[in-house]
C-alpha positions in Angstrom: -112.4 5.6 -75.6 -113.2 2.1 -74.2 -110.6 -0.6 -73.5 -111.1 -2.4 -76.8 -110.8 0.8 -78.8 -107.6 1.6 -77.0 -106.2 -1.6 -78.4 -107.1 -1.0 -82.0 -106.7 2.8 -82.5 -103.3 4.3 -83.2 -101.8 6.2 -80.2 -101.2 9.9 -81.0 -97.5 9.3 -80.7 -97.5 7.5 -84.0 -99.7 9.8 -86.1 -99.8 13.4 -84.8 -97.5 15.9 -86.6 -94.2 15.7 -84.8 -93.7 19.4 -83.8 -97.3 19.7 -82.4 -96.9 16.3 -80.7 -93.6 17.2 -79.0 -95.0 20.6 -77.8 -98.2 19.0 -76.6 -96.4 16.4 -74.6 -93.4 18.4 -73.5 -95.0 21.7 -72.5 -97.0 20.4 -69.5 -93.8 18.7 -68.3 -91.8 21.9 -68.8 -94.3 23.9 -66.8 -94.3 21.4 -64.0 -90.5 21.2 -64.0 -90.4 25.0 -63.8 -92.7 24.9 -60.8 -90.3 22.3 -59.3 -87.3 24.6 -60.0 -89.2 27.4 -58.3 -89.6 25.2 -55.3 -85.9 24.3 -55.2 -85.0 28.0 -55.1 -87.7 29.0 -52.7 -86.7 26.2 -50.3 -83.1 27.4 -50.2 -84.2 31.0 -49.9 -86.1 30.2 -46.7 -83.3 28.0 -45.4 -80.8 30.8 -45.9 -82.9 32.9 -43.4 -82.0 30.3 -40.7 -78.2 30.8 -41.2 -75.5 30.4 -43.8 -74.5 27.1 -42.1 -78.0 25.8 -42.7 -77.8 26.7 -46.3 -74.4 25.0 -46.6 -75.8 21.9 -44.9 -78.6 21.7 -47.6 -75.9 22.1 -50.3 -73.9 19.3 -48.8 -77.0 17.1 -48.6 -77.5 17.4 -52.3 -75.3 14.5 -53.4 -77.3 11.9 -51.4 -80.6 13.6 -52.1 -79.7 13.6 -55.8 -78.8 9.9 -55.7 -82.1 9.1 -54.0 -84.1 10.8 -56.7 -81.8 9.5 -59.4 -82.5 5.9 -58.5 -86.2 6.6 -58.7 -85.8 8.3 -62.0 -83.5 5.6 -63.4 -86.1 2.8 -62.7 -88.8 5.0 -64.1 -86.8 5.7 -67.3 -86.3 2.0 -67.9 -90.0 1.3 -67.3 -91.1 4.2 -69.4 -89.0 3.3 -72.4 -90.1 -0.4 -72.3 -93.8 0.4 -71.7 -93.9 2.9 -74.6 -92.0 0.5 -76.9 -94.4 -2.4 -76.0 -97.4 -0.1 -76.8 -95.8 0.8 -80.1 -95.5 -2.9 -80.9 -99.2 -3.5 -79.7 -97.9 -5.8 -76.9 -100.4 -4.7 -74.2 -99.8 -7.6 -71.7 -96.0 -6.9 -71.8 -96.7 -3.2 -71.2 -98.8 -4.0 -68.1 -96.2 -6.4 -66.8 -93.3 -3.9 -67.3 -95.4 -1.3 -65.4 -95.9 -3.6 -62.4 -92.2 -4.6 -62.3 -91.3 -0.9 -62.3 -93.6 -0.3 -59.3 -92.0 -3.3 -57.5 -88.5 -2.0 -58.1 -89.5 1.5 -56.8 -90.7 0.0 -53.5 -87.5 -2.0 -53.1 -85.4 1.1 -53.7 -87.3 3.0 -51.0 -86.5 0.3 -48.5 -82.8 0.7 -49.3 -82.8 4.4 -48.6 -84.9 3.9 -45.4 -82.0 1.8 -44.1 -79.4 4.4 -45.2 -81.4 7.2 -43.7 -81.4 5.5 -40.3 -77.6 4.8 -40.3 -75.2 7.0 -42.3 -76.4 10.6 -42.5 -73.9 12.1 -39.9 -71.0 10.1 -41.4 -71.9 11.5 -44.8 -71.5 15.1 -43.7 -68.3 14.5 -41.7 -66.8 12.9 -44.8 -67.3 16.1 -46.7 -65.4 18.1 -44.0 -68.5 19.7 -42.4 -68.2 21.4 -39.1 -70.2 20.1 -36.1 -73.0 22.6 -36.6 -73.3 22.0 -40.3 -73.3 18.2 -39.6 -76.2 18.5 -37.2 -78.2 20.7 -39.6 -77.5 18.2 -42.3 -78.5 15.2 -40.2 -81.7 16.8 -39.2 -82.6 17.6 -42.8 -81.4 14.5 -44.7 -82.6 11.8 -42.3 -86.2 13.0 -42.8 -85.8 13.2 -46.6 -84.4 9.7 -46.8 -86.6 7.9 -44.3 -89.8 9.3 -45.7 -88.8 9.0 -49.4 -91.5 6.5 -50.2 -93.5 9.4 -51.6 -91.0 10.4 -54.2 -90.5 6.7 -55.4 -94.3 6.2 -55.8 -94.7 9.6 -57.4 -91.9 9.2 -60.0 -92.9 5.7 -61.2 -96.6 6.5 -61.6 -95.9 9.8 -63.3 -93.7 8.0 -65.8 -96.5 5.5 -66.5 -98.7 8.4 -67.4 -95.9 9.8 -69.7 -95.4 6.4 -71.3 -98.9 6.6 -72.8 -98.6 10.3 -73.7 -100.7 11.7 -70.9 -98.2 14.3 -69.8 -100.9 16.8 -68.8 -101.7 14.7 -65.8 -98.0 14.6 -64.7 -98.0 18.4 -64.8 -100.9 18.3 -62.3 -99.1 15.8 -59.9 -95.7 17.5 -60.0 -97.2 21.0 -59.9 -99.4 20.1 -56.9 -96.5 18.6 -55.0 -94.3 21.6 -55.7 -96.9 24.1 -54.7 -97.5 22.3 -51.4 -93.8 22.4 -50.8 -93.6 26.1 -51.5 -96.6 26.9 -49.2 -95.5 24.7 -46.3 -91.8 25.7 -46.3 -92.2 28.9 -44.4 -95.1 27.5 -42.3 -93.0 24.6 -41.0 -89.6 26.3 -40.9 -90.7 29.4 -39.0 -93.8 28.1 -37.3 -96.9 30.0 -38.6 -100.4 29.6 -37.1 -101.0 26.3 -35.4 -97.7 24.8 -36.7 -94.6 24.5 -34.6 -91.3 26.2 -35.5 -89.2 23.3 -36.9 -86.3 25.1 -38.5 -84.4 23.0 -41.1 -86.5 20.0 -40.1 -89.5 21.9 -41.4 -87.8 22.3 -44.8 -87.4 18.5 -45.0 -91.0 17.9 -43.8 -92.4 20.3 -46.4 -90.5 18.4 -49.1 -91.7 14.9 -48.2 -95.3 16.2 -47.6 -95.4 17.5 -51.1 -94.0 14.2 -52.5 -96.5 12.1 -50.6 -99.5 14.2 -51.8 -98.2 14.0 -55.4 -97.7 10.3 -55.1 -101.3 9.7 -54.0 -102.5 11.9 -56.9 -100.4 10.1 -59.4 -101.8 6.7 -58.3 -105.4 8.0 -58.6 -104.8 9.5 -62.0 -103.3 6.2 -63.3 -106.3 4.3 -62.0 -108.9 6.7 -63.4 -107.3 8.1 -66.6 -104.6 5.7 -67.9 -106.8 3.5 -70.1 -104.0 1.8 -72.0 -102.4 0.3 -68.8 -104.2 -2.0 -66.3 -102.2 -2.6 -63.2 -103.5 -5.6 -61.2 -101.4 -6.8 -58.3 -103.3 -10.1 -58.4 -101.8 -10.9 -61.9 -98.3 -9.8 -61.0 -95.7 -12.6 -61.4 -92.2 -11.6 -60.6 -89.9 -12.1 -63.7 -86.2 -11.6 -63.4 -86.0 -11.1 -67.1 -88.4 -8.2 -66.9 -86.4 -6.7 -64.0 -83.2 -7.2 -66.0 -84.7 -5.4 -69.0 -85.8 -2.4 -66.9 -82.4 -2.2 -65.1 -80.5 -2.6 -68.4 -82.0 0.7 -69.6 -82.4 2.3 -66.2 -79.2 1.5 -64.4 -77.0 3.6 -66.7 -79.3 6.5 -65.8 -78.8 5.7 -62.1 -75.1 5.5 -62.6 -75.2 8.9 -64.3 -76.9 10.4 -61.3 -74.5 8.6 -59.0 -71.6 10.1 -61.0 -73.2 13.5 -60.5 -73.4 12.9 -56.8 -69.8 11.8 -56.7 -68.8 15.0 -58.6 -70.8 17.2 -56.2 -69.3 15.4 -53.1 -65.8 15.8 -54.5 -66.3 19.5 -55.5 -67.7 20.2 -52.0 -64.5 18.8 -50.5 -62.4 20.9 -52.9 -64.3 24.1 -52.1 -64.5 23.6 -48.4 -60.7 24.1 -48.3 -61.4 27.7 -49.4 -64.4 28.3 -47.2 -67.9 27.1 -46.3 -69.2 30.1 -48.2 -67.7 28.7 -51.4 -69.7 25.4 -50.8 -72.8 27.5 -50.2 -72.2 29.3 -53.5 -71.9 26.0 -55.3 -75.2 24.9 -53.8 -76.9 28.1 -54.8 -75.6 27.6 -58.4 -77.3 24.2 -58.5 -80.6 25.7 -57.3 -80.5 28.5 -59.9 -79.4 26.4 -62.8 -82.5 24.2 -62.3 -84.4 27.1 -63.9 -82.5 26.3 -67.1 -82.2 22.6 -66.9 -85.6 21.7 -65.5 -87.5 22.9 -68.6 -85.0 20.9 -70.7 -85.6 17.8 -68.6 -89.3 18.5 -69.2 -88.5 18.4 -72.9 -86.7 15.1 -72.3 -89.7 13.6 -70.5 -92.0 14.6 -73.4 -89.5 13.3 -76.0 -88.6 9.9 -74.6 -92.0 8.2 -75.0 -92.3 9.6 -78.5 -88.9 8.2 -79.5 -89.6 4.8 -77.8 -93.0 4.5 -79.3 -91.9 5.2 -82.9 -88.8 3.0 -82.4 -91.2 0.2 -81.6 -93.4 1.2 -84.6 -90.3 1.4 -86.9 -90.9 5.0 -88.0 -87.3 6.5 -88.4 -88.4 9.8 -89.8 -90.5 10.6 -86.8 -87.7 9.6 -84.5 -85.1 11.9 -86.1 -87.5 14.8 -86.5 -88.4 14.6 -82.8 -84.7 14.6 -81.8 -83.8 17.6 -84.0 -86.7 19.7 -82.7 -85.9 18.8 -79.0 -82.3 19.9 -79.5 -83.4 23.2 -81.1 -85.9 24.0 -78.3 -83.4 22.9 -75.5 -80.7 25.1 -77.0 -83.0 28.2 -77.1 -83.9 27.7 -73.4 -80.2 27.4 -72.4 -79.2 30.5 -74.4 -81.8 32.5 -72.5 -80.5 31.2 -69.2 -76.9 32.1 -70.2 -78.0 35.7 -70.8 -79.7 35.9 -67.4 -76.6 34.5 -65.6 -74.3 36.9 -67.4 -76.3 40.0 -66.7 -77.9 39.5 -63.3 -75.6 37.3 -61.1 -75.5 39.7 -58.2 -79.3 40.0 -58.1 -79.7 36.2 -58.2 -77.3 35.7 -55.3 -79.1 38.4 -53.2 -82.2 36.2 -53.2 -80.2 34.0 -50.8 -79.3 36.8 -48.3 -75.8 36.8 -49.8 -72.9 38.3 -47.8 -70.2 40.4 -49.3 -67.9 37.3 -49.3 -70.7 35.2 -51.1 -71.1 37.9 -53.8 -67.3 38.1 -54.3 -67.1 34.3 -54.9 -70.6 33.8 -56.5 -70.7 36.5 -59.2 -67.6 35.1 -61.2 -68.9 31.6 -60.5 -72.3 32.1 -62.1 -70.8 34.0 -65.1 -68.1 31.4 -65.7 -70.1 28.2 -65.3 -73.0 29.6 -67.4 -70.8 29.5 -70.6 -71.4 25.7 -70.5 -75.1 26.4 -71.0 -74.5 27.4 -74.7 -73.9 23.8 -75.7 -75.4 21.8 -72.7 -78.8 21.4 -74.4 -77.2 19.2 -77.1 -75.7 16.7 -74.6 -78.7 16.6 -72.3 -81.1 15.8 -75.2 -78.7 13.2 -76.7 -78.4 11.4 -73.4 -82.2 11.0 -73.1 -82.4 10.0 -76.8 -79.9 7.1 -76.2 -82.0 5.9 -73.2 -85.2 6.0 -75.3 -83.5 3.9 -78.0 -82.5 1.3 -75.4 -78.8 2.4 -75.3 -78.5 3.9 -71.9 -74.8 2.9 -71.7 -73.9 5.7 -74.1 -75.6 8.2 -71.8 -73.6 6.8 -68.9 -70.3 7.0 -70.8 -71.0 10.7 -71.6 -71.6 11.4 -67.9 -68.4 9.6 -66.9 -66.3 11.6 -69.4 -67.9 14.9 -68.4 -67.8 14.6 -64.6 -65.3 11.9 -63.6 -62.6 12.1 -66.3 -62.8 15.9 -66.9 -64.6 18.0 -64.3 -63.3 16.6 -61.0 -59.6 16.5 -62.0 -59.8 19.9 -63.6 -61.4 21.4 -60.5 -58.7 19.9 -58.3 -55.9 21.2 -60.5 -57.4 24.7 -60.7 -57.8 24.6 -56.9 -54.1 24.1 -56.5 -53.6 27.7 -57.8 -55.2 29.0 -54.6 -57.7 31.0 -56.7 -61.3 29.7 -56.3 -62.4 31.6 -59.4 -60.3 29.3 -61.6 -62.2 26.2 -60.3 -65.4 27.3 -62.1 -63.6 27.0 -65.5 -63.9 23.2 -65.2 -67.6 23.3 -66.2 -67.4 24.8 -69.7 -64.3 22.7 -70.5 -66.1 19.5 -69.4 -69.2 20.4 -71.4 -67.3 20.6 -74.6 -66.0 17.1 -74.1 -69.6 15.9 -73.3 -71.0 17.3 -76.5 -68.3 15.8 -78.6 -69.0 12.4 -77.1 -72.7 12.8 -77.6 -72.3 13.6 -81.3 -70.0 10.6 -81.7 -72.5 8.2 -80.1 -75.4 9.8 -82.0 -73.6 9.0 -85.3 -73.3 5.3 -84.2 -77.0 5.1 -83.2 -77.9 6.5 -86.6 -75.8 3.9 -88.5 -76.8 0.9 -86.3 -80.5 1.5 -85.6 -82.0 4.3 -87.6 -80.7 3.6 -91.1 -81.6 -0.1 -91.0 -85.3 1.0 -90.5 -85.2 2.7 -93.8 -84.0 -0.3 -95.8 
C-alpha cells in the first residue's frame, strides 16, 4: 500500500468483523505481555537467590518503578487514543502532529526521572522502613532503573504509535525481544557468567534497562519502515500547547491511576513491614505472579483501545459496544483461569522464589485470599481502558481512587490492627467489588452521553 492509498482506503479497524479484529489485534499484545510477565517472575526468582533482603528491596522498589512506567504509559495512552481518533476522522496531519508531541512528552518525562534517580533513591527506601541492608540493595537497583529509563520511554511511545494504526504484531516483536533479552541477561549479569562480571542486584537492573533499550531501537525502526499511515518528521514539528494539553487530558488520569497504585503499594509495604520483611517480600511476589493474569488482560486492552477510538472517530456505535462486550468476556475467562491456579497451587508458586517456611505460612493464605478479586477484576480493568479510549480518562482515575485510596489502604490498615496479617489480604476482594460497581455506573453514563447520540 503506497502513501496515497493509505489515505483513501478504510483502515481494518473500521471494516473487519469485530471478533476477528479484536483477536487479531489483541493476541500479539497478549503474547508479548505474557513474555513480559514471564520476565517479571524470572527476574525475581534470580534475585531471590541473592538473598531474601534483595527480594524485599526489589519489592520495595516497585512503587517508584511502577510510577516511572506509568508515566510512560499514560502519555502513550493519550497519544494512542488521539492518533487513532484522528485516523478514524481522516485527519492525517493531526495524527502526525499528535505522534510527535507524544514523543516530545516522553523525552521530557525521562529527564524528570533521571533527576529523581540521581537524588532520592535511598530516601525512598528509608521512608518505607527498610533496614540498612535492604536500603543499599534498593539504591543499587533503582538508581540504575531510573537513570537509564530513556529506553522504556522511547519503547512505550513508539509501540503505541504502532498500535494506533492497528499494527500490534510489530509491538509483539519489540516487547518480546526486550523481555527475552532481559530473561537471558538476568543470570548472566547477576551471577557473572562467561566474560561478564558478577554484578548481583545491579545486574538485575542492568539486564532490565538493556532489554528496554534494544526494544526501543527496534520500535523506532519498525515505525520508520512499517508504519505507513504516520510520518514523523522532526523538521515539521511545531510545539503546540493545545496538542500537549489534549494528550495530557486523556493520559494524566492514567498516570494518576498508576501513581495511586504506587501510593497503595508504598502504604501497604509500610503496613506489612510492621509484621516482618518476609510479609513485604510475599506482597512483592504476589505482584509478580498476578502479572500472569493481568498482563494478558492489559494486552487485550492494548488491542481494544485503538479499535474503540477509531470507531468513535468514525461514529460507529455498534462496533464500539461489540468490542467492549467481547473484551470483557475474554478478560473474565483469563481471570477465572488465574483464580483456579492461585487457589490450587499457592505453595508451588511460592517455592519458585526459594520460599522459607515463614514465607509459605504468610504467602499461601495471601495468594488464596487476594485471588478472589480476580473473579470480577476483568470487568473493571476493561472498563477503565474503555473510558480512556472514549476520551473520558477521568472516570478511570475515579475508579482507581475508590478502589485503592478510599477502600484498600484504610481496610488494610484496619485489618492490620487485629495483629493477624492474614486478615490484611481481605482488603483486595472487598475493594474490587467497589471498583466494579463504580465501573458499571460510569459505563452507563458513557452509554447515555456518547454512544446513544451516535444512533440518532
